[in-house]
Chimera marker file (.cmm) of the C-alpha trace (Angstrom):
<marker_set name="trace">
<marker id="1" x="23.964" y="153.121" z="20.103" r="1" g="1" b="0" radius="0.5"/>
<marker id="2" x="24.708" y="153.708" z="16.437" r="1" g="1" b="0" radius="0.5"/>
<marker id="3" x="27.884" y="152.013" z="15.223" r="1" g="1" b="0" radius="0.5"/>
<marker id="4" x="29.828" y="155.165" z="14.374" r="1" g="1" b="0" radius="0.5"/>
<marker id="5" x="29.521" y="156.210" z="18.017" r="1" g="1" b="0" radius="0.5"/>
<marker id="6" x="30.751" y="152.854" z="19.335" r="1" g="1" b="0" radius="0.5"/>
<marker id="7" x="34.523" y="153.098" z="19.755" r="1" g="1" b="0" radius="0.5"/>
<marker id="8" x="34.804" y="149.434" z="20.752" r="1" g="1" b="0" radius="0.5"/>
<marker id="9" x="33.097" y="148.293" z="17.533" r="1" g="1" b="0" radius="0.5"/>
<marker id="10" x="35.231" y="150.614" z="15.386" r="1" g="1" b="0" radius="0.5"/>
<marker id="11" x="38.424" y="149.319" z="17.012" r="1" g="1" b="0" radius="0.5"/>
<marker id="12" x="37.266" y="145.741" z="16.367" r="1" g="1" b="0" radius="0.5"/>
<marker id="13" x="36.593" y="146.566" z="12.697" r="1" g="1" b="0" radius="0.5"/>
<marker id="14" x="39.982" y="148.207" z="12.241" r="1" g="1" b="0" radius="0.5"/>
<marker id="15" x="41.672" y="145.196" z="13.842" r="1" g="1" b="0" radius="0.5"/>
<marker id="16" x="39.678" y="142.804" z="11.651" r="1" g="1" b="0" radius="0.5"/>
<marker id="17" x="40.673" y="144.663" z="8.482" r="1" g="1" b="0" radius="0.5"/>
<marker id="18" x="44.349" y="144.832" z="9.461" r="1" g="1" b="0" radius="0.5"/>
<marker id="19" x="44.476" y="141.133" z="10.321" r="1" g="1" b="0" radius="0.5"/>
<marker id="20" x="42.471" y="139.875" z="7.334" r="1" g="1" b="0" radius="0.5"/>
<marker id="21" x="44.459" y="141.935" z="4.852" r="1" g="1" b="0" radius="0.5"/>
<marker id="22" x="47.886" y="141.398" z="6.470" r="1" g="1" b="0" radius="0.5"/>
<marker id="23" x="48.605" y="145.099" z="6.854" r="1" g="1" b="0" radius="0.5"/>
<marker id="24" x="51.482" y="146.493" z="8.919" r="1" g="1" b="0" radius="0.5"/>
<marker id="25" x="49.485" y="149.193" z="10.707" r="1" g="1" b="0" radius="0.5"/>
<marker id="26" x="48.114" y="149.832" z="14.160" r="1" g="1" b="0" radius="0.5"/>
<marker id="27" x="44.351" y="150.401" z="14.463" r="1" g="1" b="0" radius="0.5"/>
<marker id="28" x="45.008" y="153.916" z="15.781" r="1" g="1" b="0" radius="0.5"/>
<marker id="29" x="46.622" y="154.816" z="12.442" r="1" g="1" b="0" radius="0.5"/>
<marker id="30" x="43.278" y="154.427" z="10.646" r="1" g="1" b="0" radius="0.5"/>
<marker id="31" x="40.925" y="157.380" z="10.839" r="1" g="1" b="0" radius="0.5"/>
<marker id="32" x="37.245" y="156.604" z="11.359" r="1" g="1" b="0" radius="0.5"/>
<marker id="33" x="36.366" y="158.755" z="8.328" r="1" g="1" b="0" radius="0.5"/>
<marker id="34" x="39.242" y="157.644" z="6.076" r="1" g="1" b="0" radius="0.5"/>
<marker id="35" x="38.102" y="156.347" z="2.695" r="1" g="1" b="0" radius="0.5"/>
<marker id="36" x="39.164" y="152.710" z="2.895" r="1" g="1" b="0" radius="0.5"/>
<marker id="37" x="39.470" y="151.994" z="-0.835" r="1" g="1" b="0" radius="0.5"/>
<marker id="38" x="41.409" y="155.002" z="-2.048" r="1" g="1" b="0" radius="0.5"/>
<marker id="39" x="44.920" y="155.688" z="-3.260" r="1" g="1" b="0" radius="0.5"/>
<marker id="40" x="45.271" y="158.077" z="-0.331" r="1" g="1" b="0" radius="0.5"/>
<marker id="41" x="44.355" y="155.465" z="2.274" r="1" g="1" b="0" radius="0.5"/>
<marker id="42" x="47.092" y="154.201" z="4.584" r="1" g="1" b="0" radius="0.5"/>
<marker id="43" x="45.610" y="150.717" z="4.174" r="1" g="1" b="0" radius="0.5"/>
<marker id="44" x="46.063" y="150.546" z="0.376" r="1" g="1" b="0" radius="0.5"/>
<marker id="45" x="43.146" y="148.098" z="0.037" r="1" g="1" b="0" radius="0.5"/>
<marker id="46" x="42.157" y="146.496" z="-3.253" r="1" g="1" b="0" radius="0.5"/>
<marker id="47" x="39.315" y="144.298" z="-4.541" r="1" g="1" b="0" radius="0.5"/>
<marker id="48" x="40.850" y="141.122" z="-3.102" r="1" g="1" b="0" radius="0.5"/>
<marker id="49" x="40.991" y="142.817" z="0.302" r="1" g="1" b="0" radius="0.5"/>
<marker id="50" x="37.306" y="143.725" z="-0.075" r="1" g="1" b="0" radius="0.5"/>
<marker id="51" x="36.484" y="140.065" z="-0.628" r="1" g="1" b="0" radius="0.5"/>
<marker id="52" x="38.507" y="139.016" z="2.416" r="1" g="1" b="0" radius="0.5"/>
<marker id="53" x="36.881" y="141.694" z="4.554" r="1" g="1" b="0" radius="0.5"/>
<marker id="54" x="33.375" y="140.759" z="3.416" r="1" g="1" b="0" radius="0.5"/>
<marker id="55" x="34.009" y="137.092" z="4.256" r="1" g="1" b="0" radius="0.5"/>
<marker id="56" x="35.384" y="138.037" z="7.675" r="1" g="1" b="0" radius="0.5"/>
<marker id="57" x="32.347" y="140.269" z="8.337" r="1" g="1" b="0" radius="0.5"/>
<marker id="58" x="30.073" y="137.390" z="7.411" r="1" g="1" b="0" radius="0.5"/>
<marker id="59" x="31.885" y="135.090" z="9.822" r="1" g="1" b="0" radius="0.5"/>
<marker id="60" x="32.262" y="137.585" z="12.681" r="1" g="1" b="0" radius="0.5"/>
<marker id="61" x="28.989" y="139.538" z="12.442" r="1" g="1" b="0" radius="0.5"/>
<marker id="62" x="26.777" y="137.209" z="10.363" r="1" g="1" b="0" radius="0.5"/>
<marker id="63" x="26.427" y="139.904" z="7.701" r="1" g="1" b="0" radius="0.5"/>
<marker id="64" x="26.026" y="138.939" z="4.059" r="1" g="1" b="0" radius="0.5"/>
<marker id="65" x="26.199" y="141.580" z="1.323" r="1" g="1" b="0" radius="0.5"/>
<marker id="66" x="26.020" y="140.038" z="-2.136" r="1" g="1" b="0" radius="0.5"/>
<marker id="67" x="25.479" y="143.241" z="-4.129" r="1" g="1" b="0" radius="0.5"/>
<marker id="68" x="28.900" y="144.723" z="-4.937" r="1" g="1" b="0" radius="0.5"/>
<marker id="69" x="27.484" y="148.268" z="-5.261" r="1" g="1" b="0" radius="0.5"/>
<marker id="70" x="25.943" y="148.041" z="-1.800" r="1" g="1" b="0" radius="0.5"/>
<marker id="71" x="29.169" y="146.588" z="-0.403" r="1" g="1" b="0" radius="0.5"/>
<marker id="72" x="31.122" y="149.570" z="-1.768" r="1" g="1" b="0" radius="0.5"/>
<marker id="73" x="28.706" y="151.965" z="-0.049" r="1" g="1" b="0" radius="0.5"/>
<marker id="74" x="28.923" y="150.039" z="3.217" r="1" g="1" b="0" radius="0.5"/>
<marker id="75" x="32.732" y="149.941" z="3.154" r="1" g="1" b="0" radius="0.5"/>
<marker id="76" x="33.424" y="153.600" z="2.430" r="1" g="1" b="0" radius="0.5"/>
<marker id="77" x="34.923" y="154.148" z="5.885" r="1" g="1" b="0" radius="0.5"/>
<marker id="78" x="35.064" y="152.617" z="9.326" r="1" g="1" b="0" radius="0.5"/>
<marker id="79" x="32.117" y="154.826" z="10.339" r="1" g="1" b="0" radius="0.5"/>
<marker id="80" x="29.888" y="153.685" z="7.455" r="1" g="1" b="0" radius="0.5"/>
<marker id="81" x="30.798" y="150.068" z="8.085" r="1" g="1" b="0" radius="0.5"/>
<marker id="82" x="30.086" y="150.393" z="11.809" r="1" g="1" b="0" radius="0.5"/>
<marker id="83" x="26.720" y="152.066" z="11.106" r="1" g="1" b="0" radius="0.5"/>
<marker id="84" x="25.775" y="149.233" z="8.761" r="1" g="1" b="0" radius="0.5"/>
<marker id="85" x="26.635" y="146.592" z="11.366" r="1" g="1" b="0" radius="0.5"/>
<marker id="86" x="25.026" y="148.498" z="14.231" r="1" g="1" b="0" radius="0.5"/>
<marker id="87" x="22.352" y="150.826" z="12.833" r="1" g="1" b="0" radius="0.5"/>
<marker id="88" x="20.790" y="151.676" z="16.214" r="1" g="1" b="0" radius="0.5"/>
<link id1="1" id2="2" r="1" g="1" b="0" radius="0.2"/>
<link id1="2" id2="3" r="1" g="1" b="0" radius="0.2"/>
<link id1="3" id2="4" r="1" g="1" b="0" radius="0.2"/>
<link id1="4" id2="5" r="1" g="1" b="0" radius="0.2"/>
<link id1="5" id2="6" r="1" g="1" b="0" radius="0.2"/>
<link id1="6" id2="7" r="1" g="1" b="0" radius="0.2"/>
<link id1="7" id2="8" r="1" g="1" b="0" radius="0.2"/>
<link id1="8" id2="9" r="1" g="1" b="0" radius="0.2"/>
<link id1="9" id2="10" r="1" g="1" b="0" radius="0.2"/>
<link id1="10" id2="11" r="1" g="1" b="0" radius="0.2"/>
<link id1="11" id2="12" r="1" g="1" b="0" radius="0.2"/>
<link id1="12" id2="13" r="1" g="1" b="0" radius="0.2"/>
<link id1="13" id2="14" r="1" g="1" b="0" radius="0.2"/>
<link id1="14" id2="15" r="1" g="1" b="0" radius="0.2"/>
<link id1="15" id2="16" r="1" g="1" b="0" radius="0.2"/>
<link id1="16" id2="17" r="1" g="1" b="0" radius="0.2"/>
<link id1="17" id2="18" r="1" g="1" b="0" radius="0.2"/>
<link id1="18" id2="19" r="1" g="1" b="0" radius="0.2"/>
<link id1="19" id2="20" r="1" g="1" b="0" radius="0.2"/>
<link id1="20" id2="21" r="1" g="1" b="0" radius="0.2"/>
<link id1="21" id2="22" r="1" g="1" b="0" radius="0.2"/>
<link id1="22" id2="23" r="1" g="1" b="0" radius="0.2"/>
<link id1="23" id2="24" r="1" g="1" b="0" radius="0.2"/>
<link id1="24" id2="25" r="1" g="1" b="0" radius="0.2"/>
<link id1="25" id2="26" r="1" g="1" b="0" radius="0.2"/>
<link id1="26" id2="27" r="1" g="1" b="0" radius="0.2"/>
<link id1="27" id2="28" r="1" g="1" b="0" radius="0.2"/>
<link id1="28" id2="29" r="1" g="1" b="0" radius="0.2"/>
<link id1="29" id2="30" r="1" g="1" b="0" radius="0.2"/>
<link id1="30" id2="31" r="1" g="1" b="0" radius="0.2"/>
<link id1="31" id2="32" r="1" g="1" b="0" radius="0.2"/>
<link id1="32" id2="33" r="1" g="1" b="0" radius="0.2"/>
<link id1="33" id2="34" r="1" g="1" b="0" radius="0.2"/>
<link id1="34" id2="35" r="1" g="1" b="0" radius="0.2"/>
<link id1="35" id2="36" r="1" g="1" b="0" radius="0.2"/>
<link id1="36" id2="37" r="1" g="1" b="0" radius="0.2"/>
<link id1="37" id2="38" r="1" g="1" b="0" radius="0.2"/>
<link id1="38" id2="39" r="1" g="1" b="0" radius="0.2"/>
<link id1="39" id2="40" r="1" g="1" b="0" radius="0.2"/>
<link id1="40" id2="41" r="1" g="1" b="0" radius="0.2"/>
<link id1="41" id2="42" r="1" g="1" b="0" radius="0.2"/>
<link id1="42" id2="43" r="1" g="1" b="0" radius="0.2"/>
<link id1="43" id2="44" r="1" g="1" b="0" radius="0.2"/>
<link id1="44" id2="45" r="1" g="1" b="0" radius="0.2"/>
<link id1="45" id2="46" r="1" g="1" b="0" radius="0.2"/>
<link id1="46" id2="47" r="1" g="1" b="0" radius="0.2"/>
<link id1="47" id2="48" r="1" g="1" b="0" radius="0.2"/>
<link id1="48" id2="49" r="1" g="1" b="0" radius="0.2"/>
<link id1="49" id2="50" r="1" g="1" b="0" radius="0.2"/>
<link id1="50" id2="51" r="1" g="1" b="0" radius="0.2"/>
<link id1="51" id2="52" r="1" g="1" b="0" radius="0.2"/>
<link id1="52" id2="53" r="1" g="1" b="0" radius="0.2"/>
<link id1="53" id2="54" r="1" g="1" b="0" radius="0.2"/>
<link id1="54" id2="55" r="1" g="1" b="0" radius="0.2"/>
<link id1="55" id2="56" r="1" g="1" b="0" radius="0.2"/>
<link id1="56" id2="57" r="1" g="1" b="0" radius="0.2"/>
<link id1="57" id2="58" r="1" g="1" b="0" radius="0.2"/>
<link id1="58" id2="59" r="1" g="1" b="0" radius="0.2"/>
<link id1="59" id2="60" r="1" g="1" b="0" radius="0.2"/>
<link id1="60" id2="61" r="1" g="1" b="0" radius="0.2"/>
<link id1="61" id2="62" r="1" g="1" b="0" radius="0.2"/>
<link id1="62" id2="63" r="1" g="1" b="0" radius="0.2"/>
<link id1="63" id2="64" r="1" g="1" b="0" radius="0.2"/>
<link id1="64" id2="65" r="1" g="1" b="0" radius="0.2"/>
<link id1="65" id2="66" r="1" g="1" b="0" radius="0.2"/>
<link id1="66" id2="67" r="1" g="1" b="0" radius="0.2"/>
<link id1="67" id2="68" r="1" g="1" b="0" radius="0.2"/>
<link id1="68" id2="69" r="1" g="1" b="0" radius="0.2"/>
<link id1="69" id2="70" r="1" g="1" b="0" radius="0.2"/>
<link id1="70" id2="71" r="1" g="1" b="0" radius="0.2"/>
<link id1="71" id2="72" r="1" g="1" b="0" radius="0.2"/>
<link id1="72" id2="73" r="1" g="1" b="0" radius="0.2"/>
<link id1="73" id2="74" r="1" g="1" b="0" radius="0.2"/>
<link id1="74" id2="75" r="1" g="1" b="0" radius="0.2"/>
<link id1="75" id2="76" r="1" g="1" b="0" radius="0.2"/>
<link id1="76" id2="77" r="1" g="1" b="0" radius="0.2"/>
<link id1="77" id2="78" r="1" g="1" b="0" radius="0.2"/>
<link id1="78" id2="79" r="1" g="1" b="0" radius="0.2"/>
<link id1="79" id2="80" r="1" g="1" b="0" radius="0.2"/>
<link id1="80" id2="81" r="1" g="1" b="0" radius="0.2"/>
<link id1="81" id2="82" r="1" g="1" b="0" radius="0.2"/>
<link id1="82" id2="83" r="1" g="1" b="0" radius="0.2"/>
<link id1="83" id2="84" r="1" g="1" b="0" radius="0.2"/>
<link id1="84" id2="85" r="1" g="1" b="0" radius="0.2"/>
<link id1="85" id2="86" r="1" g="1" b="0" radius="0.2"/>
<link id1="86" id2="87" r="1" g="1" b="0" radius="0.2"/>
<link id1="87" id2="88" r="1" g="1" b="0" radius="0.2"/>
</marker_set>
């Protein structure tokens, strides 16, 4: 199953982001298609949050992305992140 179709994975990613970035939100408040690094995002993530998230992804899913441009493409939304982690 592709990651964007896996509700369990997407919930885990939302929870990981909320916990790593110390946000006061519930996972259900984050849309799967919401742009994570945007002024309009409920998460209000910044570059330090991106670093924390990438380290948590490395620890939790053994995923290493060293290219910042690729990381930005991977972390556009919960769906793009889930598809990167679970492409099939």
